[in-house]
N, C-alpha and C positions, 0 to 999 in steps of 0.2 A: 202051112201056117202063113197067116197074114204078117207082113213086116209094116210096122207103124213107126213112122219118125215124125218127129217134131223139129222144124227148121226155124231157128229164131235169131233175132239180131240181138247181139250182146250176150253177156255172160251173167250169170247170177252171182252177186258179190257177196251176199249175207249166207251163212252157212245154214240157217235153218231154212232158207229157200231150196239150196242144193240137197239137205236132208230130205226135205219133202218130195221133190223129184226123184230122188234115189229110192225111197220106199214105193213110190207108185211104180217105177221102172222094175223093182224087184217082184211087186205084185202081178204086173202084167206079163213077166216072163213065162208064165204059165198059160197064157192066151194067146200070145204074139211075140213077133221079134220087134221089140221097142229099142229106140235110141233116140237121143237130142243131138242135133247138130248145129252149133252156133257158128254164126257169121260175124265177123267184126263189124261193130257200131261206127257210123262216121260222125264226126264231130263237127258242129258248127261254131264259128266265132261267136263272141258275145253281139256284135253287130254283124247281121248277115242279109243278103238280099233275097229276093224270090228265086233268083237264078241259083244261088248257094242252096238254098233249100230243096230246089228241084234236082240239082246234083246230088245231094246227099240221098234222097229218095230213090233216085235212079241208080246210085252206086250200090246201095244196100239190095235193091230189087235184083241187080245182076249178081251179086253175091249169093243171094238166095236161089236164083234160078240155075246157077252151077251146081247147086247141091242136088237138083231133082232130076232123077234118071228118067228118060223116055219111058212111056208106058205107066207111071204111076199116076195113080188118083190124088188130085190135089185139092187140099181144102184150105181156103184162104181165109183167115180169122180176121174179119173186119167189121166195124160197127154197121154198115149198110147191108150186110149179109143176111141170110135166112135164120130166124131162130127155130131151133129144134128142142124138143122136149129130151131128155134122157131116153126114154124108150125109143123115141124117132132116130136118135143117133145110133143106138142099139142097132135099129133095123137097117138103117142106111149104111152102117159098116158090114153089117151080115149080107146085104144086097151086092156090095162091092167085092166081096169075097167070092161069092158066088158067080158074080158076073164075070169072072176070069181076070180081075186085077190081084196082084199079090203085093202090091205095096200102097200104102197110103201116106201121103207127106200133109202133115197140118203145117201151116205156115203162119208164124206171128211176126209182123214187122217190127220196126224200131219205133222210137218215139214219135215220129212224125208221120207214120202210116206206112202203108204198101204201095209200091208203084203200081202203075196202071199195067205194066207188062206182067206182073206177077199175077194181078186179079184176073188178067184176060188168060193166063195159062191156067188158072184153077177149074176145075170141074165144078167145084161147090164154092159159094161164099156163105161163111158161117159167122153167125154174131152170137156171144154169150149173151149180150143184154143190150140195150140202148146205152147204158151206162159205160163209163170208161174206166178200166182198171189198170193200175201199175202193170208193166210187162212182166214181172217177176210173180206177181200174183196170177196174172192172166195164165202164165205156164203152168203153174200148180193147179188152177183151176181146169185147165184143159186135159192135163194129166189124169185128174181125178174123174172127169166125164168120160174119158177113154175107158179107164179101167170100170167105171159104173157100167158103161156100154157092154163091155165083154162079159161082165158079171150077169147083167140081165139076159144076155143072148145066151148064156150056159146055165142059167137058172140056177147059179150059185147064190149061197147067202151073201148080202153084202151089208156092212163090211164084214170080212172073214173073222 
């Protein structure tokens, strides 16, 4: 069974976001081993320099990379990534599983983006849209798309 993990910066503050992720985690339990790993967000002072911003992005990137085991297929969620349809994502996940990988880590960066080191580690750069979404919403949307991908691959009725 494929292990699917979302590694993200920061925590979900509002209960409705946590409940949505928990619902998808429950649904995904029949398809994969699913989890979410949060890393601490770095804060910037009100007045900050480019060097401060670079430090925050680098530090968050290091925290993310510490959560990724070797051998994992890494998907960096970033606006410059490739856009896939839901069926294409389903096909990609199936291909990863058949190709010998047992774990997929989807990575959602912090408010200031993903470090280049995380993007370089990624096997796939994926974009949900050219639009920008709040990180809390992006996490729920990603959970939904992962669930949809497994549902499509197993030819189950979506939603249940």
